C-alpha positions in Angstrom: 131.4 -235.2 189.8 131.5 -234.4 193.5 134.1 -234.7 196.2 133.9 -237.9 198.2 134.7 -237.1 201.8 134.4 -240.8 202.8 137.3 -241.7 200.5 139.4 -238.9 202.1 138.6 -240.3 205.6 139.5 -243.8 204.5 142.8 -242.6 203.1 143.6 -240.7 206.3 142.7 -243.8 208.3 144.9 -246.0 206.0 147.8 -243.5 206.4 147.5 -243.6 210.2 147.6 -247.4 210.2 150.6 -247.3 207.8 152.4 -245.0 210.2 151.8 -247.4 213.1 153.0 -250.4 211.1 156.1 -248.6 209.7 157.0 -245.8 212.2 160.5 -245.1 210.7 159.2 -244.5 207.1 157.3 -241.3 207.9 160.3 -240.1 209.9 162.4 -240.7 206.7 159.9 -238.8 204.6 159.9 -235.9 207.1 163.7 -235.8 207.0 163.8 -235.7 203.2 161.0 -233.1 203.1 162.9 -230.9 205.7 166.2 -231.2 203.8 164.5 -230.8 200.5 165.3 -232.2 197.1 167.3 -230.5 194.4 167.9 -231.1 190.8 170.5 -233.9 190.4 169.5 -235.7 193.6 169.3 -239.4 193.0 166.3 -241.4 194.4 166.5 -245.2 194.5 163.6 -247.6 195.1 164.6 -251.2 195.9 162.0 -254.0 196.3 162.9 -257.4 197.6 160.2 -260.1 197.2 159.7 -262.9 199.7 161.2 -265.3 197.1 164.4 -263.3 197.1 163.8 -261.6 193.7 165.1 -258.0 193.8 164.2 -255.1 191.5 165.6 -251.6 191.7 165.1 -248.3 190.0 167.0 -245.1 190.3 166.0 -241.7 189.0 168.0 -238.4 188.9 165.7 -235.6 189.9 164.9 -233.1 187.2 163.4 -229.6 187.5 160.1 -230.9 186.2 160.1 -233.6 188.9 160.5 -230.9 191.6 157.6 -229.0 190.1 155.4 -232.1 190.3 156.4 -232.9 193.8 155.7 -229.3 194.9 152.2 -229.6 193.4 151.6 -232.6 195.6 153.7 -231.5 198.6 150.7 -230.3 200.6 149.0 -233.7 200.3 151.9 -235.7 202.0 152.1 -235.0 205.7 
């Protein structure tokens, strides 16, 4: 199984479009990355659908979560 450079390029192009559409979100990610996460930090994701339905999930970061994020950290810029 080989490396598909075209998928990487499509992903990069999609990320650039996302940054144009949502300029404050990458700034948010950069702030969190610069401040860092530590064990015990709470991360909440809240989704509100057009019909008004709201779903929310909160996690408390564990050491194993930090290790996973560090593995992928270089991929998120």
